Structure formats: structure tokens, C-alpha cells
Backbone atoms as SQL, in Angstrom:
CREATE TABLE atoms (id INTEGER PRIMARY KEY, chain TEXT, resi INTEGER, resn TEXT, atom TEXT, x REAL, y REAL, z REAL);
INSERT INTO atoms VALUES
  (1, 'A', 1, 'MET', 'N', 93.792, 41.706, 88.894),
  (2, 'A', 1, 'MET', 'CA', 93.668, 41.559, 87.456),
  (3, 'A', 1, 'MET', 'C', 92.906, 40.273, 87.163),
  (4, 'A', 2, 'ILE', 'N', 91.874, 40.387, 86.401),
  (5, 'A', 2, 'ILE', 'CA', 91.058, 39.229, 86.042),
  (6, 'A', 2, 'ILE', 'C', 91.464, 38.771, 84.645),
  (7, 'A', 3, 'PHE', 'N', 91.811, 37.489, 84.550),
  (8, 'A', 3, 'PHE', 'CA', 92.177, 36.941, 83.255),
  (9, 'A', 3, 'PHE', 'C', 90.935, 36.471, 82.514),
  (10, 'A', 4, 'HIS', 'N', 90.933, 36.696, 81.245),
  (11, 'A', 4, 'HIS', 'CA', 89.846, 36.246, 80.386),
  (12, 'A', 4, 'HIS', 'C', 90.289, 34.984, 79.654),
  (13, 'A', 5, 'ASP', 'N', 89.384, 34.419, 78.898),
  (14, 'A', 5, 'ASP', 'CA', 89.691, 33.177, 78.178),
  (15, 'A', 5, 'ASP', 'C', 90.898, 33.329, 77.259),
  (16, 'A', 6, 'GLU', 'N', 91.030, 34.478, 76.627),
  (17, 'A', 6, 'GLU', 'CA', 92.153, 34.686, 75.708),
  (18, 'A', 6, 'GLU', 'C', 93.492, 34.648, 76.451),
  (19, 'A', 7, 'GLU', 'N', 93.550, 35.262, 77.619),
  (20, 'A', 7, 'GLU', 'CA', 94.795, 35.258, 78.381),
  (21, 'A', 7, 'GLU', 'C', 95.153, 33.849, 78.842),
  (22, 'A', 8, 'TRP', 'N', 94.158, 33.089, 79.278),
  (23, 'A', 8, 'TRP', 'CA', 94.439, 31.708, 79.686),
  (24, 'A', 8, 'TRP', 'C', 94.893, 30.871, 78.495),
  (25, 'A', 9, 'ARG', 'N', 94.341, 31.148, 77.330),
  (26, 'A', 9, 'ARG', 'CA', 94.765, 30.444, 76.122),
  (27, 'A', 9, 'ARG', 'C', 96.231, 30.778, 75.796),
  (28, 'A', 10, 'VAL', 'N', 96.592, 32.044, 75.929),
  (29, 'A', 10, 'VAL', 'CA', 97.983, 32.449, 75.669),
  (30, 'A', 10, 'VAL', 'C', 98.914, 31.782, 76.680),
  (31, 'A', 11, 'ILE', 'N', 98.522, 31.744, 77.941),
  (32, 'A', 11, 'ILE', 'CA', 99.355, 31.111, 78.970),
  (33, 'A', 11, 'ILE', 'C', 99.525, 29.628, 78.681),
  (34, 'A', 12, 'SER', 'N', 98.435, 28.950, 78.345),
  (35, 'A', 12, 'SER', 'CA', 98.550, 27.508, 78.069),
  (36, 'A', 12, 'SER', 'C', 99.382, 27.254, 76.822),
  (37, 'A', 13, 'GLN', 'N', 99.245, 28.072, 75.803),
  (38, 'A', 13, 'GLN', 'CA', 100.050, 27.900, 74.598),
  (39, 'A', 13, 'GLN', 'C', 101.527, 28.198, 74.865),
  (40, 'A', 14, 'ALA', 'N', 101.798, 29.189, 75.720),
  (41, 'A', 14, 'ALA', 'CA', 103.192, 29.484, 76.082),
  (42, 'A', 14, 'ALA', 'C', 103.803, 28.324, 76.861),
  (43, 'A', 15, 'LEU', 'N', 103.032, 27.723, 77.750),
  (44, 'A', 15, 'LEU', 'CA', 103.520, 26.557, 78.504),
  (45, 'A', 15, 'LEU', 'C', 103.839, 25.401, 77.556),
  (46, 'A', 16, 'LEU', 'N', 102.927, 25.112, 76.645),
  (47, 'A', 16, 'LEU', 'CA', 103.148, 24.015, 75.704),
  (48, 'A', 16, 'LEU', 'C', 104.318, 24.304, 74.768),
  (49, 'A', 17, 'LEU', 'N', 104.421, 25.547, 74.322),
  (50, 'A', 17, 'LEU', 'CA', 105.525, 25.916, 73.438),
  (51, 'A', 17, 'LEU', 'C', 106.868, 25.719, 74.134),
  (52, 'A', 18, 'GLU', 'N', 106.967, 26.152, 75.374),
  (53, 'A', 18, 'GLU', 'CA', 108.233, 26.008, 76.091),
  (54, 'A', 18, 'GLU', 'C', 108.557, 24.552, 76.347),
  (55, 'A', 19, 'LEU', 'N', 107.570, 23.731, 76.632),
  (56, 'A', 19, 'LEU', 'CA', 107.831, 22.299, 76.807),
  (57, 'A', 19, 'LEU', 'C', 108.344, 21.680, 75.512),
  (58, 'A', 20, 'GLU', 'N', 107.746, 22.052, 74.384),
  (59, 'A', 20, 'GLU', 'CA', 108.209, 21.554, 73.089),
  (60, 'A', 20, 'GLU', 'C', 109.640, 22.005, 72.802),
  (61, 'A', 21, 'LEU', 'N', 109.920, 23.269, 73.085),
  (62, 'A', 21, 'LEU', 'CA', 111.273, 23.780, 72.843),
  (63, 'A', 21, 'LEU', 'C', 112.291, 23.127, 73.772),
  (64, 'A', 22, 'SER', 'N', 111.897, 22.805, 74.980),
  (65, 'A', 22, 'SER', 'CA', 112.808, 22.127, 75.909),
  (66, 'A', 22, 'SER', 'C', 113.143, 20.723, 75.413),
  (67, 'A', 23, 'VAL', 'N', 112.146, 20.020, 74.888),
  (68, 'A', 23, 'VAL', 'CA', 112.400, 18.690, 74.326),
  (69, 'A', 23, 'VAL', 'C', 113.318, 18.806, 73.113),
  (70, 'A', 24, 'LEU', 'N', 113.075, 19.791, 72.260),
  (71, 'A', 24, 'LEU', 'CA', 113.949, 20.013, 71.101),
  (72, 'A', 24, 'LEU', 'C', 115.373, 20.313, 71.555),
  (73, 'A', 25, 'TYR', 'N', 115.518, 21.144, 72.571),
  (74, 'A', 25, 'TYR', 'CA', 116.848, 21.485, 73.074),
  (75, 'A', 25, 'TYR', 'C', 117.576, 20.247, 73.603),
  (76, 'A', 26, 'ASP', 'N', 116.854, 19.395, 74.347),
  (77, 'A', 26, 'ASP', 'CA', 117.482, 18.175, 74.856),
  (78, 'A', 26, 'ASP', 'C', 117.913, 17.258, 73.722),
  (79, 'A', 27, 'PHE', 'N', 117.097, 17.153, 72.683),
  (80, 'A', 27, 'PHE', 'CA', 117.469, 16.341, 71.519),
  (81, 'A', 27, 'PHE', 'C', 118.718, 16.898, 70.849),
  (82, 'A', 28, 'LEU', 'N', 118.747, 18.211, 70.636),
  (83, 'A', 28, 'LEU', 'CA', 119.910, 18.825, 70.000),
  (84, 'A', 28, 'LEU', 'C', 121.145, 18.755, 70.895),
  (85, 'A', 29, 'ARG', 'N', 120.954, 18.814, 72.194),
  (86, 'A', 29, 'ARG', 'CA', 122.080, 18.677, 73.115),
  (87, 'A', 29, 'ARG', 'C', 122.691, 17.285, 73.003),
  (88, 'A', 30, 'GLY', 'N', 121.839, 16.269, 72.807),
  (89, 'A', 30, 'GLY', 'CA', 122.343, 14.920, 72.583),
  (90, 'A', 30, 'GLY', 'C', 123.153, 14.819, 71.302),
  (91, 'A', 31, 'LEU', 'N', 122.697, 15.476, 70.252),
  (92, 'A', 31, 'LEU', 'CA', 123.464, 15.487, 68.995),
  (93, 'A', 31, 'LEU', 'C', 124.806, 16.193, 69.174),
  (94, 'A', 32, 'ARG', 'N', 124.799, 17.277, 69.936),
  (95, 'A', 32, 'ARG', 'CA', 126.048, 18.001, 70.174),
  (96, 'A', 32, 'ARG', 'C', 127.034, 17.150, 70.962),
  (97, 'A', 33, 'ARG', 'N', 126.509, 16.302, 71.853),
  (98, 'A', 33, 'ARG', 'CA', 127.381, 15.431, 72.636),
  (99, 'A', 33, 'ARG', 'C', 128.036, 14.364, 71.763),
  (100, 'A', 34, 'LEU', 'N', 127.288, 13.896, 70.761),
  (101, 'A', 34, 'LEU', 'CA', 127.835, 12.863, 69.889),
  (102, 'A', 34, 'LEU', 'C', 128.910, 13.417, 68.969),
  (103, 'A', 35, 'SER', 'N', 128.726, 14.626, 68.511),
  (104, 'A', 35, 'SER', 'CA', 129.683, 15.234, 67.602),
  (105, 'A', 35, 'SER', 'C', 130.207, 16.505, 68.249),
  (106, 'A', 36, 'ARG', 'N', 131.459, 16.506, 68.588),
  (107, 'A', 36, 'ARG', 'CA', 132.048, 17.656, 69.285),
  (108, 'A', 36, 'ARG', 'C', 132.509, 18.762, 68.334),
  (109, 'A', 37, 'GLY', 'N', 132.235, 18.618, 67.051),
  (110, 'A', 37, 'GLY', 'CA', 132.693, 19.605, 66.079),
  (111, 'A', 37, 'GLY', 'C', 131.992, 20.944, 66.234),
  (112, 'A', 38, 'ILE', 'N', 132.695, 21.994, 65.855),
  (113, 'A', 38, 'ILE', 'CA', 132.159, 23.346, 65.982),
  (114, 'A', 38, 'ILE', 'C', 130.989, 23.555, 65.038),
  (115, 'A', 39, 'TRP', 'N', 131.001, 22.892, 63.882),
  (116, 'A', 39, 'TRP', 'CA', 129.911, 23.061, 62.927),
  (117, 'A', 39, 'TRP', 'C', 128.618, 22.420, 63.424),
  (118, 'A', 40, 'CYS', 'N', 128.728, 21.302, 64.100),
  (119, 'A', 40, 'CYS', 'CA', 127.539, 20.665, 64.663),
  (120, 'A', 40, 'CYS', 'C', 126.925, 21.552, 65.742),
  (121, 'A', 41, 'THR', 'N', 127.752, 22.122, 66.583),
  (122, 'A', 41, 'THR', 'CA', 127.267, 23.036, 67.620),
  (123, 'A', 41, 'THR', 'C', 126.602, 24.254, 66.975),
  (124, 'A', 42, 'PHE', 'N', 127.229, 24.789, 65.953),
  (125, 'A', 42, 'PHE', 'CA', 126.694, 25.954, 65.248),
  (126, 'A', 42, 'PHE', 'C', 125.336, 25.633, 64.627),
  (127, 'A', 43, 'LEU', 'N', 125.239, 24.509, 63.930),
  (128, 'A', 43, 'LEU', 'CA', 123.976, 24.136, 63.292),
  (129, 'A', 43, 'LEU', 'C', 122.874, 23.852, 64.307),
  (130, 'A', 44, 'CYS', 'N', 123.225, 23.184, 65.402),
  (131, 'A', 44, 'CYS', 'CA', 122.231, 22.916, 66.451),
  (132, 'A', 44, 'CYS', 'C', 121.723, 24.215, 67.058),
  (133, 'A', 45, 'ASP', 'N', 122.611, 25.175, 67.289),
  (134, 'A', 45, 'ASP', 'CA', 122.194, 26.472, 67.828),
  (135, 'A', 45, 'ASP', 'C', 121.307, 27.225, 66.848),
  (136, 'A', 46, 'ILE', 'N', 121.663, 27.197, 65.570),
  (137, 'A', 46, 'ILE', 'CA', 120.853, 27.871, 64.554),
  (138, 'A', 46, 'ILE', 'C', 119.454, 27.259, 64.500),
  (139, 'A', 47, 'VAL', 'N', 119.384, 25.930, 64.519),
  (140, 'A', 47, 'VAL', 'CA', 118.077, 25.259, 64.477),
  (141, 'A', 47, 'VAL', 'C', 117.249, 25.627, 65.702),
  (142, 'A', 48, 'PHE', 'N', 117.857, 25.545, 66.887),
  (143, 'A', 48, 'PHE', 'CA', 117.107, 25.824, 68.113),
  (144, 'A', 48, 'PHE', 'C', 116.620, 27.269, 68.158),
  (145, 'A', 49, 'TRP', 'N', 117.508, 28.220, 67.924),
  (146, 'A', 49, 'TRP', 'CA', 117.103, 29.617, 68.042),
  (147, 'A', 49, 'TRP', 'C', 116.193, 30.032, 66.908),
  (148, 'A', 50, 'GLY', 'N', 116.335, 29.434, 65.742),
  (149, 'A', 50, 'GLY', 'CA', 115.400, 29.703, 64.650),
  (150, 'A', 50, 'GLY', 'C', 114.000, 29.222, 64.994),
  (151, 'A', 51, 'CYS', 'N', 113.910, 28.000, 65.514),
  (152, 'A', 51, 'CYS', 'CA', 112.604, 27.466, 65.937),
  (153, 'A', 51, 'CYS', 'C', 112.012, 28.305, 67.058),
  (154, 'A', 52, 'THR', 'N', 112.840, 28.695, 68.008),
  (155, 'A', 52, 'THR', 'CA', 112.360, 29.515, 69.117),
  (156, 'A', 52, 'THR', 'C', 111.807, 30.852, 68.621),
  (157, 'A', 53, 'ALA', 'N', 112.528, 31.494, 67.742),
  (158, 'A', 53, 'ALA', 'CA', 112.090, 32.799, 67.244),
  (159, 'A', 53, 'ALA', 'C', 110.788, 32.683, 66.448),
  (160, 'A', 54, 'VAL', 'N', 110.733, 31.726, 65.532),
  (161, 'A', 54, 'VAL', 'CA', 109.549, 31.589, 64.686),
  (162, 'A', 54, 'VAL', 'C', 108.326, 31.199, 65.506),
  (163, 'A', 55, 'LEU', 'N', 108.478, 30.209, 66.374),
  (164, 'A', 55, 'LEU', 'CA', 107.329, 29.754, 67.155),
  (165, 'A', 55, 'LEU', 'C', 106.865, 30.792, 68.172),
  (166, 'A', 56, 'SER', 'N', 107.800, 31.510, 68.786),
  (167, 'A', 56, 'SER', 'CA', 107.416, 32.568, 69.728),
  (168, 'A', 56, 'SER', 'C', 106.704, 33.705, 69.004),
  (169, 'A', 57, 'PHE', 'N', 107.208, 34.061, 67.838),
  (170, 'A', 57, 'PHE', 'CA', 106.554, 35.109, 67.054),
  (171, 'A', 57, 'PHE', 'C', 105.146, 34.685, 66.659),
  (172, 'A', 58, 'ARG', 'N', 104.995, 33.436, 66.223),
  (173, 'A', 58, 'ARG', 'CA', 103.666, 32.942, 65.853),
  (174, 'A', 58, 'ARG', 'C', 102.712, 32.975, 67.047),
  (175, 'A', 59, 'LEU', 'N', 103.220, 32.617, 68.225),
  (176, 'A', 59, 'LEU', 'CA', 102.383, 32.642, 69.423),
  (177, 'A', 59, 'LEU', 'C', 101.932, 34.061, 69.741),
  (178, 'A', 60, 'MET', 'N', 102.878, 34.978, 69.788),
  (179, 'A', 60, 'MET', 'CA', 102.538, 36.353, 70.147),
  (180, 'A', 60, 'MET', 'C', 101.676, 37.027, 69.079),
  (181, 'A', 61, 'HIS', 'N', 101.966, 36.742, 67.828),
  (182, 'A', 61, 'HIS', 'CA', 101.199, 37.374, 66.760),
  (183, 'A', 61, 'HIS', 'C', 99.804, 36.760, 66.640),
  (184, 'A', 62, 'GLY', 'N', 99.719, 35.454, 66.793),
  (185, 'A', 62, 'GLY', 'CA', 98.441, 34.778, 66.630),
  (186, 'A', 62, 'GLY', 'C', 97.447, 35.057, 67.736),
  (187, 'A', 63, 'TYR', 'N', 97.918, 35.115, 68.959),
  (188, 'A', 63, 'TYR', 'CA', 97.004, 35.279, 70.087),
  (189, 'A', 63, 'TYR', 'C', 96.939, 36.698, 70.629),
  (190, 'A', 64, 'SER', 'N', 97.968, 37.467, 70.412),
  (191, 'A', 64, 'SER', 'CA', 98.007, 38.792, 71.037),
  (192, 'A', 64, 'SER', 'C', 98.129, 39.918, 70.021),
  (193, 'A', 65, 'ASN', 'N', 97.926, 39.606, 68.751),
  (194, 'A', 65, 'ASN', 'CA', 98.061, 40.599, 67.685),
  (195, 'A', 65, 'ASN', 'C', 99.420, 41.293, 67.722),
  (196, 'A', 66, 'GLY', 'N', 100.456, 40.558, 68.053),
  (197, 'A', 66, 'GLY', 'CA', 101.810, 41.077, 68.062),
  (198, 'A', 66, 'GLY', 'C', 102.220, 41.787, 69.330),
  (199, 'A', 67, 'LEU', 'N', 101.319, 41.919, 70.297),
  (200, 'A', 67, 'LEU', 'CA', 101.666, 42.596, 71.547),
  (201, 'A', 67, 'LEU', 'C', 102.476, 41.667, 72.448),
  (202, 'A', 68, 'PHE', 'N', 103.406, 42.244, 73.160),
  (203, 'A', 68, 'PHE', 'CA', 104.254, 41.484, 74.073),
  (204, 'A', 68, 'PHE', 'C', 103.513, 41.306, 75.390),
  (205, 'A', 69, 'ARG', 'N', 103.295, 40.083, 75.788),
  (206, 'A', 69, 'ARG', 'CA', 102.558, 39.786, 77.015),
  (207, 'A', 69, 'ARG', 'C', 103.509, 39.195, 78.050),
  (208, 'A', 70, 'TRP', 'N', 103.705, 39.914, 79.136),
  (209, 'A', 70, 'TRP', 'CA', 104.642, 39.455, 80.160),
  (210, 'A', 70, 'TRP', 'C', 104.191, 38.173, 80.822),
  (211, 'A', 71, 'TYR', 'N', 102.901, 37.966, 80.961),
  (212, 'A', 71, 'TYR', 'CA', 102.444, 36.732, 81.582),
  (213, 'A', 71, 'TYR', 'C', 102.748, 35.527, 80.700),
  (214, 'A', 72, 'ALA', 'N', 102.806, 35.717, 79.383),
  (215, 'A', 72, 'ALA', 'CA', 103.199, 34.616, 78.495),
  (216, 'A', 72, 'ALA', 'C', 104.677, 34.293, 78.686),
  (217, 'A', 73, 'VAL', 'N', 105.491, 35.317, 78.861),
  (218, 'A', 73, 'VAL', 'CA', 106.918, 35.099, 79.118),
  (219, 'A', 73, 'VAL', 'C', 107.102, 34.405, 80.464),
  (220, 'A', 74, 'GLY', 'N', 106.356, 34.844, 81.465),
  (221, 'A', 74, 'GLY', 'CA', 106.427, 34.195, 82.781),
  (222, 'A', 74, 'GLY', 'C', 105.996, 32.742, 82.714),
  (223, 'A', 75, 'ALA', 'N', 104.956, 32.457, 81.946),
  (224, 'A', 75, 'ALA', 'CA', 104.500, 31.069, 81.785),
  (225, 'A', 75, 'ALA', 'C', 105.569, 30.229, 81.090),
  (226, 'A', 76, 'ALA', 'N', 106.237, 30.805, 80.105),
  (227, 'A', 76, 'ALA', 'CA', 107.299, 30.074, 79.401),
  (228, 'A', 76, 'ALA', 'C', 108.462, 29.779, 80.345),
  (229, 'A', 77, 'PHE', 'N', 108.867, 30.751, 81.147),
  (230, 'A', 77, 'PHE', 'CA', 109.953, 30.513, 82.103),
  (231, 'A', 77, 'PHE', 'C', 109.561, 29.485, 83.158),
  (232, 'A', 78, 'PHE', 'N', 108.311, 29.533, 83.602),
  (233, 'A', 78, 'PHE', 'CA', 107.840, 28.549, 84.566),
  (234, 'A', 78, 'PHE', 'C', 107.867, 27.141, 83.964),
  (235, 'A', 79, 'ALA', 'N', 107.421, 27.017, 82.719),
  (236, 'A', 79, 'ALA', 'CA', 107.438, 25.709, 82.059),
  (237, 'A', 79, 'ALA', 'C', 108.867, 25.207, 81.873),
  (238, 'A', 80, 'MET', 'N', 109.784, 26.107, 81.535),
  (239, 'A', 80, 'MET', 'CA', 111.179, 25.731, 81.373),
  (240, 'A', 80, 'MET', 'C', 111.757, 25.255, 82.705),
  (241, 'A', 81, 'TRP', 'N', 111.469, 25.969, 83.765),
  (242, 'A', 81, 'TRP', 'CA', 111.955, 25.581, 85.096),
  (243, 'A', 81, 'TRP', 'C', 111.367, 24.243, 85.513),
  (244, 'A', 82, 'LEU', 'N', 110.068, 24.070, 85.322),
  (245, 'A', 82, 'LEU', 'CA', 109.392, 22.832, 85.701),
  (246, 'A', 82, 'LEU', 'C', 109.935, 21.648, 84.906),
  (247, 'A', 83, 'TYR', 'N', 110.131, 21.834, 83.618),
  (248, 'A', 83, 'TYR', 'CA', 110.687, 20.783, 82.774),
  (249, 'A', 83, 'TYR', 'C', 112.103, 20.420, 83.234),
  (250, 'A', 84, 'GLY', 'N', 112.910, 21.433, 83.533),
  (251, 'A', 84, 'GLY', 'CA', 114.282, 21.192, 83.974),
  (252, 'A', 84, 'GLY', 'C', 114.366, 20.446, 85.292),
  (253, 'A', 85, 'LYS', 'N', 113.425, 20.672, 86.156),
  (254, 'A', 85, 'LYS', 'CA', 113.432, 20.009, 87.467),
  (255, 'A', 85, 'LYS', 'C', 112.833, 18.609, 87.431),
  (256, 'A', 86, 'THR', 'N', 112.067, 18.291, 86.413),
  (257, 'A', 86, 'THR', 'CA', 111.397, 16.983, 86.375),
  (258, 'A', 86, 'THR', 'C', 111.914, 16.147, 85.212),
  (259, 'A', 87, 'VAL', 'N', 111.252, 16.209, 84.100),
  (260, 'A', 87, 'VAL', 'CA', 111.553, 15.363, 82.947),
  (261, 'A', 87, 'VAL', 'C', 112.931, 15.670, 82.362),
  (262, 'A', 88, 'GLY', 'N', 113.292, 16.941, 82.313),
  (263, 'A', 88, 'GLY', 'CA', 114.579, 17.333, 81.745),
  (264, 'A', 88, 'GLY', 'C', 115.758, 16.710, 82.466),
  (265, 'A', 89, 'ARG', 'N', 115.665, 16.625, 83.779),
  (266, 'A', 89, 'ARG', 'CA', 116.737, 16.012, 84.568),
  (267, 'A', 89, 'ARG', 'C', 116.890, 14.531, 84.215),
  (268, 'A', 90, 'LEU', 'N', 115.770, 13.840, 84.067),
  (269, 'A', 90, 'LEU', 'CA', 115.822, 12.421, 83.696),
  (270, 'A', 90, 'LEU', 'C', 116.381, 12.221, 82.292),
  (271, 'A', 91, 'ILE', 'N', 115.951, 13.061, 81.360),
  (272, 'A', 91, 'ILE', 'CA', 116.459, 12.957, 79.991),
  (273, 'A', 91, 'ILE', 'C', 117.949, 13.263, 79.949),
  (274, 'A', 92, 'HIS', 'N', 118.389, 14.245, 80.715),
  (275, 'A', 92, 'HIS', 'CA', 119.811, 14.591, 80.757),
  (276, 'A', 92, 'HIS', 'C', 120.640, 13.422, 81.295),
  (277, 'A', 93, 'GLN', 'N', 120.178, 12.779, 82.355),
  (278, 'A', 93, 'GLN', 'CA', 120.898, 11.631, 82.905),
  (279, 'A', 93, 'GLN', 'C', 120.910, 10.469, 81.919),
  (280, 'A', 94, 'LEU', 'N', 119.803, 10.246, 81.241),
  (281, 'A', 94, 'LEU', 'CA', 119.731, 9.176, 80.255),
  (282, 'A', 94, 'LEU', 'C', 120.656, 9.445, 79.073),
  (283, 'A', 95, 'SER', 'N', 120.696, 10.677, 78.614),
  (284, 'A', 95, 'SER', 'CA', 121.562, 10.999, 77.483),
  (285, 'A', 95, 'SER', 'C', 123.039, 10.891, 77.872),
  (286, 'A', 96, 'GLN', 'N', 123.380, 11.227, 79.111),
  (287, 'A', 96, 'GLN', 'CA', 124.762, 11.049, 79.559),
  (288, 'A', 96, 'GLN', 'C', 125.134, 9.577, 79.612),
  (289, 'A', 97, 'ALA', 'N', 124.189, 8.735, 80.030),
  (290, 'A', 97, 'ALA', 'CA', 124.463, 7.298, 80.107),
  (291, 'A', 97, 'ALA', 'C', 124.601, 6.689, 78.725),
  (292, 'A', 98, 'LEU', 'N', 123.864, 7.203, 77.746),
  (293, 'A', 98, 'LEU', 'CA', 123.903, 6.641, 76.400),
  (294, 'A', 98, 'LEU', 'C', 124.968, 7.267, 75.506),
  (295, 'A', 99, 'ALA', 'N', 125.566, 8.365, 75.944),
  (296, 'A', 99, 'ALA', 'CA', 126.539, 9.070, 75.101),
  (297, 'A', 99, 'ALA', 'C', 127.771, 8.219, 74.829),
  (298, 'A', 100, 'GLY', 'N', 128.293, 7.541, 75.832),
  (299, 'A', 100, 'GLY', 'CA', 129.488, 6.715, 75.645),
  (300, 'A', 100, 'GLY', 'C', 129.272, 5.582, 74.657),
  (301, 'A', 101, 'PRO', 'N', 128.265, 4.739, 74.850),
  (302, 'A', 101, 'PRO', 'CA', 128.020, 3.669, 73.882),
  (303, 'A', 101, 'PRO', 'C', 127.693, 4.191, 72.481),
  (304, 'A', 102, 'ALA', 'N', 126.991, 5.293, 72.385),
  (305, 'A', 102, 'ALA', 'CA', 126.675, 5.843, 71.068),
  (306, 'A', 102, 'ALA', 'C', 127.938, 6.316, 70.360),
  (307, 'A', 103, 'LYS', 'N', 128.844, 6.962, 71.092),
  (308, 'A', 103, 'LYS', 'CA', 130.107, 7.395, 70.485),
  (309, 'A', 103, 'LYS', 'C', 130.925, 6.202, 70.016),
  (310, 'A', 104, 'ASN', 'N', 130.978, 5.138, 70.829),
  (311, 'A', 104, 'ASN', 'CA', 131.714, 3.940, 70.435),
  (312, 'A', 104, 'ASN', 'C', 131.126, 3.325, 69.176),
  (313, 'A', 105, 'ALA', 'N', 129.811, 3.260, 69.098),
  (314, 'A', 105, 'ALA', 'CA', 129.162, 2.687, 67.918),
  (315, 'A', 105, 'ALA', 'C', 129.438, 3.538, 66.678),
  (316, 'A', 106, 'LEU', 'N', 129.380, 4.845, 66.817),
  (317, 'A', 106, 'LEU', 'CA', 129.666, 5.722, 65.678),
  (318, 'A', 106, 'LEU', 'C', 131.123, 5.622, 65.248),
  (319, 'A', 107, 'THR', 'N', 132.031, 5.487, 66.202),
  (320, 'A', 107, 'THR', 'CA', 133.449, 5.341, 65.870),
  (321, 'A', 107, 'THR', 'C', 133.687, 4.049, 65.108),
  (322, 'A', 108, 'LYS', 'N', 133.074, 2.958, 65.554),
  (323, 'A', 108, 'LYS', 'CA', 133.227, 1.680, 64.858),
  (324, 'A', 108, 'LYS', 'C', 132.626, 1.735, 63.460),
  (325, 'A', 109, 'LEU', 'N', 131.485, 2.383, 63.323),
  (326, 'A', 109, 'LEU', 'CA', 130.860, 2.522, 62.019),
  (327, 'A', 109, 'LEU', 'C', 131.734, 3.358, 61.089),
  (328, 'A', 110, 'LYS', 'N', 132.321, 4.396, 61.616),
  (329, 'A', 110, 'LYS', 'CA', 133.204, 5.259, 60.826),
  (330, 'A', 110, 'LYS', 'C', 134.421, 4.480, 60.342),
  (331, 'A', 111, 'ARG', 'N', 135.019, 3.682, 61.222),
  (332, 'A', 111, 'ARG', 'CA', 136.167, 2.858, 60.829),
  (333, 'A', 111, 'ARG', 'C', 135.786, 1.856, 59.755),
  (334, 'A', 112, 'LEU', 'N', 134.613, 1.254, 59.891),
  (335, 'A', 112, 'LEU', 'CA', 134.142, 0.279, 58.919),
  (336, 'A', 112, 'LEU', 'C', 133.958, 0.931, 57.553),
  (337, 'A', 113, 'VAL', 'N', 133.397, 2.099, 57.518),
  (338, 'A', 113, 'VAL', 'CA', 133.196, 2.816, 56.254),
  (339, 'A', 113, 'VAL', 'C', 134.535, 3.176, 55.634),
  (340, 'A', 114, 'ILE', 'N', 135.484, 3.603, 56.441),
  (341, 'A', 114, 'ILE', 'CA', 136.811, 3.960, 55.928),
  (342, 'A', 114, 'ILE', 'C', 137.511, 2.720, 55.380),
  (343, 'A', 115, 'ILE', 'N', 137.412, 1.601, 56.072),
  (344, 'A', 115, 'ILE', 'CA', 138.045, 0.367, 55.599),
  (345, 'A', 115, 'ILE', 'C', 137.427, -0.073, 54.280),
  (346, 'A', 116, 'LYS', 'N', 136.099, -0.027, 54.168),
  (347, 'A', 116, 'LYS', 'CA', 135.444, -0.421, 52.926),
  (348, 'A', 116, 'LYS', 'C', 135.822, 0.509, 51.785),
  (349, 'A', 117, 'ALA', 'N', 135.889, 1.802, 52.056),
  (350, 'A', 117, 'ALA', 'CA', 136.275, 2.757, 51.014),
  (351, 'A', 117, 'ALA', 'C', 137.711, 2.524, 50.586),
  (352, 'A', 118, 'ASP', 'N', 138.591, 2.189, 51.526),
  (353, 'A', 118, 'ASP', 'CA', 139.984, 1.912, 51.204),
  (354, 'A', 118, 'ASP', 'C', 140.104, 0.643, 50.364),
  (355, 'A', 119, 'ARG', 'N', 139.318, -0.381, 50.691),
  (356, 'A', 119, 'ARG', 'CA', 139.327, -1.629, 49.904),
  (357, 'A', 119, 'ARG', 'C', 138.869, -1.370, 48.469),
  (358, 'A', 120, 'LYS', 'N', 137.793, -0.609, 48.308),
  (359, 'A', 120, 'LYS', 'CA', 137.295, -0.307, 46.964),
  (360, 'A', 120, 'LYS', 'C', 138.334, 0.478, 46.166),
  (361, 'A', 121, 'ARG', 'N', 139.025, 1.380, 46.844),
  (362, 'A', 121, 'ARG', 'CA', 140.030, 2.187, 46.152),
  (363, 'A', 121, 'ARG', 'C', 141.195, 1.325, 45.715),
  (364, 'A', 122, 'THR', 'N', 141.642, 0.390, 46.564),
  (365, 'A', 122, 'THR', 'CA', 142.775, -0.477, 46.201),
  (366, 'A', 122, 'THR', 'C', 142.391, -1.479, 45.127),
  (367, 'A', 123, 'GLU', 'N', 141.126, -1.937, 45.137),
  (368, 'A', 123, 'GLU', 'CA', 140.666, -2.859, 44.094),
  (369, 'A', 123, 'GLU', 'C', 140.547, -2.144, 42.761),
  (370, 'A', 124, 'ALA', 'N', 140.145, -0.899, 42.766),
  (371, 'A', 124, 'ALA', 'CA', 139.977, -0.141, 41.530),
  (372, 'A', 124, 'ALA', 'C', 141.292, 0.383, 40.995),
  (373, 'A', 125, 'ASP', 'N', 142.322, 0.445, 41.821),
  (374, 'A', 125, 'ASP', 'CA', 143.615, 0.981, 41.415),
  (375, 'A', 125, 'ASP', 'C', 144.606, -0.160, 41.241),
  (376, 'A', 126, 'PRO', 'N', 144.728, -0.730, 40.026),
  (377, 'A', 126, 'PRO', 'CA', 145.626, -1.876, 39.824),
  (378, 'A', 126, 'PRO', 'C', 147.065, -1.448, 39.568),
  (379, 'A', 127, 'GLU', 'N', 147.757, -1.069, 40.516),
  (380, 'A', 127, 'GLU', 'CA', 149.123, -0.547, 40.364),
  (381, 'A', 127, 'GLU', 'C', 149.975, -1.467, 39.596);
């Protein structure tokens, strides 16, 4: 099978799209680590899968007139695997190292906000 310029363009765009989505996923995974709530997980999943669906549809529709191209899917999986073995692993280790200090900082900030709100409430309420 001989690839033409259009097929190589689709492959390169699929590779770039998957790299972008992998970076987005790592960012959202960091947010999920900071907030263990079910709503944060739900919103992060909605954002990720919404972006994935829209961007994949735009890729397939823009370059292939809506046709499903298996080589584009293969290129996306290859990019995902390559990202996971190289940059993704480093980002994952970095986010694990920063998760503890970030949680502590957010907890302290939350306590500070609660204390300030409590002070304002007691000052405004002259029993």
C-alpha cells in the first residue's frame, strides 16, 4: 500500500492530536488527585471525553471526509504508547511528588478562608 500526502497528513495530525490529549489527560489527572470528590472526577472525565470526541471527529471529518481510517487510529495508539513510555512517565512521577505539598497548601488555604469567614460572621453578629 502506497501512502499519499493526504494519508501522511492524517497520520501526523493523529499523532499530534493524541499527544495533545495525553497532556490534557495528565493535567486532569493532577486535578483529580488534588480533589478526591466524585464531582471533580465526573467533570474531569466529561471534559476529557468531550475534547476527545470533538477533536477526533474534526480530524476524521476534516481530512477524511468522515471516513474511518484505521491507520489514523493506529497512529493515535502509537502516540499514546510513546507518550506513556517517555514524557508521560516523567509527568506522572512529578505530579505524584507534587501532590502531597499541593494538598497541604490547599488544606491550609481552606482553613484560612474558613477562619476569616467565621471572624466576619462573629463581627457582624453582635449577640
